[in-house]
C-alpha positions in Angstrom: 101.3 72.2 91.2 103.9 70.7 93.5 107.4 70.7 92.1 110.6 68.7 92.6 110.5 65.2 94.1 113.2 66.1 96.6 110.7 68.4 98.3 108.3 65.6 99.2 108.0 65.8 103.0 105.6 65.6 105.9 103.3 68.2 104.5 103.1 66.2 101.2 102.3 63.0 103.2 99.6 64.9 105.2 97.9 66.2 102.1 98.1 62.8 100.4 100.1 64.3 97.6 100.5 61.8 94.7 103.3 63.4 92.7 105.6 66.3 92.2 106.5 67.6 88.8 109.5 69.1 86.9 109.0 71.6 84.1 109.6 68.8 81.6 107.2 66.3 83.2 104.4 68.9 83.5 104.9 70.1 79.9 104.7 66.5 78.6 101.5 65.8 80.6 99.8 69.0 79.5 100.9 68.7 75.8 100.0 65.0 75.9 96.4 66.0 76.9 96.2 68.2 73.7 97.0 71.6 75.2 99.5 74.2 74.1 101.7 75.5 76.9 101.9 79.3 76.7 103.8 79.8 79.9 105.4 77.4 82.4 107.4 78.6 85.4 108.5 77.6 88.8 107.4 79.8 91.6 108.0 80.1 95.3 111.8 80.2 94.7 112.0 82.5 97.7 110.8 79.7 100.0 113.1 77.0 98.6 116.0 77.8 101.0 113.7 77.3 103.9 111.8 74.3 102.6 114.7 72.2 101.3 116.5 71.5 104.6 113.2 70.7 106.4 112.1 68.3 103.7 115.5 66.6 103.6 115.2 66.2 107.4 111.9 64.5 106.9 113.6 62.0 104.6 116.3 61.3 107.2 113.7 60.7 109.9 111.4 58.2 108.1 109.5 55.7 110.2 109.3 52.2 108.7 110.6 53.6 105.4 107.8 56.2 105.1 107.7 59.9 105.7 105.3 60.6 108.6 102.5 63.1 107.9 103.2 66.3 109.9 100.6 68.6 111.2 103.3 71.0 112.4 103.9 72.2 108.9 100.3 73.6 108.8 101.0 76.1 111.6 101.3 79.7 110.8 104.7 81.1 111.9 105.0 83.9 114.4 103.9 87.3 113.1 107.3 88.8 112.2 108.4 85.6 110.4 105.0 85.4 108.6 105.3 89.0 107.6 108.8 88.5 106.2 107.8 85.4 104.2 104.7 87.2 102.9 106.8 90.1 101.7 109.3 87.7 100.0 106.4 85.8 98.2 104.8 89.2 97.2 108.1 90.4 95.7 108.4 87.2 93.8 104.9 87.5 92.5 105.8 90.9 91.0 109.0 89.5 89.4 106.9 86.6 87.9 105.0 89.1 85.9 108.2 89.8 83.9 110.4 86.6 84.2 110.1 82.9 84.7 111.8 81.4 87.7 114.5 78.8 87.1 113.6 76.7 90.1 111.1 76.7 92.9 108.7 74.8 95.2 105.8 74.9 92.8 105.1 75.1 89.1 102.5 77.2 87.4 101.3 76.5 83.9 99.2 78.5 81.5 97.9 76.4 78.6 95.1 76.5 76.2 93.3 74.0 73.9 94.1 74.8 70.3 91.2 76.0 68.2 
């Protein structure tokens, strides 16, 4: 799920995103629904340095107090940039097999209903 309110931006507005979560808020929601959280980690930490400045820029450039939905965030970057970002995310996926990430653009949660 989407993480960190500060990352709400034009892509969020375009996709009609309703909320972004922290580890604490997602854990409370999942456990409140009767599930036991087995694993909860941020992911896409590798994209955070790229996303944060862009999303902050969206906040600065609001129109009538609202962030304007942006189709430009749906474009695939040029091949070398896309390949580099894909490699970063792939390395992160390998690391996530062993460790939880302390921060990131998204959250992943593994939970199960108790027997």
